[in-house]
C-alpha positions in Angstrom: 3.1 -8.1 -0.9 6.3 -10.1 -1.6 5.6 -13.9 -1.5 7.2 -16.1 1.1 9.6 -18.4 -0.9 10.9 -21.8 -0.3 14.0 -22.9 -2.4 12.2 -26.1 -3.4 9.1 -24.2 -4.5 7.5 -24.9 -7.8 3.9 -24.4 -6.9 2.0 -21.4 -5.7 -0.6 -20.6 -3.1 -2.8 -17.5 -2.8 -3.9 -16.2 0.6 -7.0 -14.0 0.5 -6.8 -11.7 3.6 -9.9 -9.6 3.7 -8.2 -7.1 6.1 -4.6 -6.4 6.7 -4.9 -7.8 10.3 -6.3 -11.1 9.0 -3.3 -12.8 7.3 -2.6 -16.4 6.7 -0.7 -16.9 9.9 0.2 -20.5 10.6 -1.5 -21.7 7.4 0.8 -19.5 5.2 3.8 -20.7 7.2 2.8 -24.4 6.7 2.3 -23.9 3.0 5.7 -22.2 2.6 7.3 -25.1 4.5 5.7 -27.5 2.1 7.2 -25.9 -1.0 4.6 -23.3 -2.0 5.4 -19.8 -3.1 2.8 -18.0 -0.9 1.4 -14.7 -2.0 -1.1 -12.7 0.1 -3.8 -10.5 -1.4 -5.3 -8.0 1.0 -8.9 -7.1 -0.1 -9.6 -4.0 2.0 -6.8 -1.9 3.5 -9.0 0.5 5.4 -11.4 -0.8 8.2 -13.4 2.4 7.8 -14.0 1.8 4.1 -15.1 -1.8 3.7 -16.4 -1.3 0.2 -13.0 0.1 -1.0 -11.3 -3.0 -2.4 -8.3 -4.1 -4.3 -9.3 -6.2 -7.4 -8.9 -9.9 -6.9 -6.2 -11.8 -8.7 -7.4 -14.8 -10.7 -7.7 -17.9 -8.5 -6.8 -20.0 -11.6 -3.3 -18.6 -11.5 -2.5 -20.5 -8.3 -2.4 -24.1 -7.4 -4.0 -23.6 -4.0 -6.1 -20.8 -2.5 -6.7 -20.2 1.2 -9.5 -17.7 2.1 -9.2 -16.2 5.5 -11.6 -14.6 8.0 -13.1 -11.1 8.1 -14.7 -8.7 10.5 -17.5 -8.3 7.9 -20.7 -10.4 7.7 -22.4 -12.2 4.8 -25.6 -11.2 6.4 -24.8 -7.6 5.5 -23.6 -7.7 1.9 -24.4 -4.0 1.2 -21.3 -2.8 3.1 -19.0 -5.2 1.0 -21.0 -5.3 -2.2 -18.1 -3.9 -4.3 -16.2 -7.2 -3.8 -18.1 -10.0 -2.1 -20.2 -11.0 -5.2 -17.0 -11.3 -7.2 -15.4 -13.5 -4.5 -18.4 -15.8 -4.4 -18.2 -16.1 -8.2 -14.5 -16.9 -8.0 -15.2 -19.7 -5.5 -17.9 -21.2 -7.8 -15.4 -21.1 -10.7 -12.7 -22.7 -8.6 -15.2 -25.4 -7.5 -16.1 -26.2 -11.1 -12.4 -26.4 -12.0 -11.6 -28.8 -9.1 -9.2 -26.3 -7.6 -8.1 -26.8 -3.9 -9.5 -24.1 -1.7 -9.4 -23.8 2.1 -11.8 -21.4 3.7 -11.4 -20.2 7.3 -14.3 -18.7 9.3 -15.6 -16.0 7.0 -13.8 -17.9 4.2 -15.6 -21.1 5.2 -18.9 -19.2 5.2 -18.1 -17.9 1.7 -17.6 -21.4 0.4 -20.8 -22.6 2.0 -22.9 -19.7 0.6 -21.3 -19.8 -2.9 -22.2 -23.5 -3.2 -25.7 -23.4 -2.0 -25.5 -23.2 1.8 -26.7 -20.4 4.0 -25.1 -17.9 6.4 -27.0 -16.4 9.3 -26.4 -14.5 12.6 -25.5 -17.1 15.2 -27.6 -17.2 18.3 -24.4 -17.6 20.3 -21.1 -15.8 19.7 -18.1 -18.1 20.1 -14.9 -16.5 21.2 -12.1 -18.6 22.7 -10.9 -22.2 22.5 -13.6 -24.8 21.9 -13.5 -28.6 21.5 -15.2 -30.0 18.4 -17.8 -32.7 18.6 -17.9 -35.7 16.3 -20.7 -36.1 13.8 -22.4 -39.5 13.9 -21.0 -41.9 11.3 -18.1 -39.6 10.3 -14.5 -39.5 11.4 -13.1 -36.1 12.3 -9.7 -36.2 10.5 -8.0 -33.3 12.4 -9.0 -34.0 16.1 -11.2 -32.2 18.5 -8.8 -29.4 19.5 -9.5 -27.2 21.2 -9.5 -24.8 18.3 -9.7 -21.0 18.4 -13.1 -19.5 17.6 -14.1 -15.9 17.0 -17.3 -15.5 15.1 -20.8 -14.0 15.3 -22.3 -15.8 12.3 -22.7 -19.5 11.4 -23.3 -21.4 8.2 -25.4 -24.2 6.9 -23.2 -26.5 4.9 -23.9 -26.7 1.1 -25.8 -29.6 -0.5 -23.5 -32.4 -1.3 -21.0 -31.6 1.4 -19.9 -33.7 4.3 -19.8 -32.2 7.8 -16.9 -33.6 9.7 -17.1 -31.8 13.0 -19.4 -29.4 14.9 -20.2 -27.6 18.1 -23.6 -27.0 19.7 -23.6 -23.8 17.7 -23.4 -25.5 14.2 -21.0 -27.0 11.7 -17.3 -26.4 12.2 -15.6 -28.4 9.4 -16.9 -29.6 6.1 -15.6 -30.8 2.7 -17.1 -30.5 -0.7 -15.2 -31.6 -3.8 -11.6 -30.2 -3.5 -12.7 -27.6 -1.0 -12.6 -27.5 2.8 -14.4 -25.0 5.0 -13.8 -24.3 8.7 -15.7 -22.1 11.2 -12.7 -22.1 13.6 -9.4 -20.3 13.2 -6.5 -22.8 12.8 -4.1 -20.0 11.6 -3.8 -18.1 14.9 -0.7 -17.4 16.8 0.2 -14.7 19.4 1.2 -12.1 16.8 -2.0 -12.8 14.8 -4.3 -12.3 17.7 -2.4 -9.2 18.9 -3.3 -7.6 15.6 -7.0 -8.6 16.1 -7.0 -7.1 19.6 -5.5 -3.9 18.4 -8.6 -3.4 16.3 -11.1 -4.5 19.0 -12.0 -1.8 21.6 -12.6 -2.6 25.2 -16.3 -2.0 25.0 -16.7 -4.7 22.2 -14.7 -7.2 24.2 -16.6 -6.5 27.4 -19.9 -7.0 25.5 -18.9 -10.6 24.9 -17.3 -11.2 28.3 -13.7 -11.0 27.0 -10.6 -9.1 28.3 -7.7 -8.6 25.9 -5.0 -9.8 28.4 -7.0 -13.0 29.0 -7.6 -13.7 25.3 -3.9 -13.3 24.6 -2.9 -15.4 27.6 -5.1 -18.2 26.3 -3.4 -18.0 22.9 0.0 -18.2 24.5 -1.2 -21.4 26.3 -2.4 -23.0 23.2 0.0 -21.6 20.6 2.6 -24.5 20.3 -0.1 -27.2 20.3 -2.2 -25.3 17.8 0.8 -24.9 15.5 1.0 -28.7 15.3 -2.7 -29.2 14.8 -2.7 -26.5 12.1 0.1 -28.5 10.3 -2.1 -31.6 10.5 -5.1 -29.7 9.1 -3.0 -28.3 6.2 -1.5 -31.7 5.3 -5.0 -33.3 5.4 -6.4 -30.5 3.2 -3.6 -30.9 0.7 -4.0 -34.7 0.7 -7.8 -34.8 0.1 -7.7 -32.0 -2.4 -5.0 -33.7 -4.5 -2.6 -30.9 -4.0 -0.1 -33.0 -1.9 1.1 -34.6 -5.2 2.5 -31.2 -6.3 4.8 -30.5 -3.4 8.0 -31.7 -1.8 8.2 -32.8 1.8 8.1 -30.0 4.5 11.3 -28.0 4.8 12.7 -26.4 8.0 10.3 -24.0 9.6 10.3 -20.4 8.2 9.3 -17.3 10.2 5.9 -15.7 9.9 
């Protein structure tokens, strides 16, 4: 895929999209606005063949990596064994090198498991917009939201990490070294969720008490506010990971 380019760009960002309908969304837009050349790597192009994967690029060739969500589960690695172990190894290598990495939902779970945490099937599926709770003694740097959730698994944060926000279901935001993991989806916008819904049949949605029109209406309600809070999250991630020193101030907004 051709990268999104900013004329002031002299740094690079890699978006790992595990499926074609799970791109970087607002995160990719924010990074491009901040001077990054953004390249998206789609791991699996065919939903029916989750073990058929395109080889990963080297994370070390990029200044920043953002690892997005997936319809797959780390509790069932057999169906993604051709690529998931390599991705976990790449995360460990990036951590050892101090590389800035942002993991979203499945991406956050990957960071957690790669660095010693655990991923399990969640007792409660979260789909919709949820407010984050504070963790005692810790300041949530990005605000309570609400943020978009869509996940069936949850993670235990890795040893040495700091949990910054949670819901009753488990951790939602953590940091470890130069890495940040979320359980929620800061990247969503209407176009993004329309792609998700195109892959979700009515039976699946009904099983979890959802209707496509209502899900999309909620995204429209929250889209503008979420765009701003996504910018805040990206700026905070770049700041704490040290990547902010590499880029120029944000440029005018680019299209998705």
